[in-house]
C-alpha positions, 0 to 999 in steps of 0.5 A: 636898388633897396629903399632908402629916404635919403643917402646914408653916410653917417661920417657925412652927416657929422661933418655938416653939423660940426666942422672937423677943421674947427674940432681940430683947431681947438685940439692945439698940437694933438689936433695936427697929429689927429688930422694926419690920422683922419687924413684918407689913404687907400681905399678911403681916397675912392670917396666922391669928390667934396663938392658940398653935394650928398653922396647918392650911393648904388645901395640907395633908392635913387627915385626917392632920394631925388624926390627929396634932395634932387642935387647929389653926386655919385660914387665914382667907379660904381655902377648903379642898377636902375630897375625902372625909369627914374624921374628927374624932378625939376632942379635935378642936378646929378654930378656922375663922377664917371659913375655908371648907370644901367637899366635892369633890362633892355624893356626900360631907360633910365631917366624920364622929364616930364615937364621938368625944368633946370635939370642937369646931368654931368659926367655920368655914363649911361650904359643901356647893357652892362658890362660895356667898354670895349677892349679889356674894359668889357664888351663893345656895345651891340649894334644891328639890333631892332629898335626898341623905343622904351630902352632910351636913356633920357626921355624928355617931354616938354622939359626946359633947361636940359643940360647934358654935359659930358655924358657917355650914352652908349648902347641904347636901342631906342635913343640916347635921348629923346626929347619932345615938346608942345605946341602949347608951350612957350618953344623958344624957351626949351633951351636944351643944350647937349655939350661934350657927350659921347654917343655910341652904338645907339639906334638913334643918338638924339631924337628932337621932335614934336616942337622941341626948338631953339636948343644946342648940340655941341663939341659931341661924338657920335659913333656906330649909330644906326642913326646920329641925329633925328631932327625934326624940331625946328631951330636947332643948333649943330655946332663942332660934332664929330658924326662918324661911321652912323649910316645915318648921319642927319635925318630931318623929315617932315613926318611922324617919326619913332618919337615924334607924334606930329605930323605937322611942325615947325620943320627943321631949319637951324644950323649945321656948322663945323661939324664932321660927318664922315663914313655913312656909306661904309669904311668904319670898323663897325656899321649898322647892315641890319634893321635899318627901317624906321617908323616915319609916317606911319610906314617903315622905311629906310630913308637912306645914309648919310644926310636926309632932308624931306619936305623941311626948310633946310638948315643953314649948312656951312663949314662941314667936312663930309667924306663918305657921306652922302646928301639927299635933298627931297622937295625942300620948300626953300628958294634953295640950299647952299652947302657952304664952304664944305669939304665933299669928297667920295659921295653923292649929292642928290636933288629930287624935287623942290629947292635946288641945291648949290655948293658954294666954295667946296672942296675934294680929295684930288682927281675926278674919282673923288669929286662928289656926283652931283645928282638932280638940280645940284650946281657947283656955283663957283664952277667956271 
């Protein structure tokens, strides 16, 4: 993107100085005809919605513009190619209008936040490589690719009140969003909100680690990811999400991770409610079969498919739907882990040391072949 200190839009600059309506009103009847002549038609209607925000165009230097004017909108249908990650300052608001942002290569990501506060991204399509879309709109995003942590759409460190709303995070070989905190921070005030997003074919959809706590992931859809969610940070609330065809649905492991450096933390707990986690074990149109190992605790390993918890306080887990998605609980330091009011069909639930697992009010497809297979200290609390 070429260097430019601010968006270039002469018509907008004029309209900011002299309201068009005031000028036309002064022209009387002639103003009516002039207004009709000036009404946007055809190609002109492709201009961004007038929301009172400056227009950031593909040829502008995004980093330079945001440093001076952090609240902008993008041009609908346009593609913005970033030669390097763009640092988002506090107070950034990007109204994407469905525009696509893509890095120039897989060696870097799109956005970075370092202690930034009150950043909002809305309606932005963050694609890891050009030409994505599927079907006639473009190629499907690649899967079965090695982990490349530098190729991450949004990297947020010690950020507060970051809101990612109605965005696409597609085809990232690191993560769609990787968020980390710091023990020195007031982690009660992290307040990240990821709502209404589509996350597809990412090595990791969302990673939350290193005291990035008390945040929300809601009403988002994850498909064809190696791992949909890594959450070793405490007190995240996952609600109303759909995770389907992802080899790993949810990992929470007390160890260093692809994006987390702390070997000791306020691990996990939080809640997972009203979510659908299906087909981690297979059966989806596109699923990962290679490059399944992740750097965990200083070693490369594959924790397995589905939901995996190791050495952490388990999250509250209720009203979830799991079909063909295994659940593994290893050495949980809790009194018990209750899976309450869930659909659990065509899957295996494994307990390996630590707290027992209790199923309270579950259901499955009819027939013994579909009932969950219980391994270790797992019991149906309501069984006769």
